[in-house]
VMD Tcl script that draws the C-alpha trace (Angstrom):
set ca {
  {63.43 -4.28 32.53}
  {62.31 -5.50 29.22}
  {61.82 -3.95 26.25}
  {61.95 -0.41 24.82}
  {59.21 0.58 22.77}
  {57.75 3.92 21.29}
  {54.12 5.09 22.28}
  {51.26 6.47 20.09}
  {51.01 9.88 20.89}
  {47.07 9.13 20.26}
  {46.27 6.32 22.23}
  {49.39 5.87 24.32}
  {49.80 2.31 23.48}
  {53.11 0.95 21.94}
  {53.21 1.25 18.11}
  {53.75 -2.06 17.22}
  {49.93 -2.63 18.38}
  {48.93 -0.26 15.08}
  {51.20 -2.94 12.65}
  {48.81 -5.20 10.34}
  {49.54 -8.07 12.27}
  {47.85 -7.41 15.28}
  {44.99 -5.66 14.52}
  {41.73 -6.98 15.80}
  {43.99 -7.87 19.10}
  {42.77 -4.35 20.53}
  {39.79 -2.69 21.01}
  {41.31 0.34 20.65}
  {40.18 2.14 17.20}
  {43.13 4.42 16.62}
  {45.15 1.06 16.56}
  {43.36 -0.59 14.51}
  {43.22 2.27 11.59}
  {46.88 1.96 11.07}
  {49.90 4.05 10.94}
  {50.87 5.11 14.96}
  {51.75 9.01 16.11}
  {54.94 7.83 17.44}
  {56.76 9.46 20.26}
  {60.12 9.58 18.97}
  {61.43 9.00 23.28}
  {61.29 5.47 23.93}
  {59.74 3.87 27.27}
  {60.82 0.94 29.46}
  {57.88 -1.58 29.12}
  {58.33 -4.80 31.65}
  {57.65 -8.01 30.33}
  {57.79 -11.53 32.10}
  {58.65 -15.04 31.33}
  {56.72 -18.16 31.04}
  {56.07 -20.18 32.95}
  {56.82 -18.81 36.24}
  {56.19 -14.97 35.92}
  {59.81 -13.80 36.43}
  {60.65 -10.32 34.82}
  {62.87 -10.85 31.44}
  {65.90 -8.96 31.25}
  {66.49 -5.88 29.03}
  {66.20 -6.92 25.27}
  {69.14 -4.98 23.13}
  {67.51 -3.04 20.29}
  {67.34 -5.04 17.03}
  {67.07 -8.12 18.80}
  {64.20 -11.02 18.33}
  {61.50 -12.14 21.21}
  {59.82 -14.93 20.95}
  {61.87 -16.27 18.09}
  {59.62 -19.47 16.50}
  {56.39 -18.65 17.60}
  {53.75 -16.54 16.32}
  {54.26 -13.97 18.58}
  {57.80 -13.05 17.26}
  {58.83 -9.88 17.29}
  {61.90 -7.88 16.74}
  {62.85 -4.34 19.41}
  {63.21 -1.37 17.61}
  {66.68 -0.69 16.73}
  {66.77 3.52 15.97}
  {68.90 5.92 17.43}
  {66.90 6.80 20.50}
  {66.45 3.25 21.56}
  {70.09 2.38 21.55}
  {71.26 5.35 23.23}
  {68.36 4.58 25.89}
  {69.69 0.68 25.75}
  {73.41 2.26 26.43}
  {72.12 4.09 29.60}
  {70.42 1.66 30.90}
  {72.99 -0.83 30.55}
  {75.32 1.64 32.31}
  {73.33 2.30 35.65}
  {72.78 -1.58 35.97}
  {76.79 -2.09 35.81}
  {76.88 0.62 38.51}
  {74.30 -0.45 40.79}
  {75.39 -3.66 40.55}
}
mol new
graphics top color blue
foreach p $ca { graphics top sphere $p radius 0.5 }
foreach p [lrange $ca 0 end-1] q [lrange $ca 1 end] { graphics top cylinder $p $q radius 0.2 }
display resetview
C-alpha cells in the first residue's frame, strides 16, 4: 500500500496529473487541458521506494511525500481519504 488517490472520471488518471505543475509529463490530452472530473471515492495506488523497489507504507492523508525534492506532493486530506485510510489501518491491525 502506498497512497490514496482520486481518479479522473474522464481519463482514469490520478487527479494530480491535471495540476499545472504536472502538465507536459503525460501525453493525455485530458490531463493537459486542466481540471479533472474527480471521482470522490479514493483508490489505493501502490508506490515503490528507491533504491530497491520495495513497496512503500501507506501514507496518511495530508502527509508530504518526497519532501525536499522536485517530486514532493501532499496526499489528499478529504473526509473520504481519511475514512479509507482508517479502514485500511484497521484491516492491517486485524491481520497483523
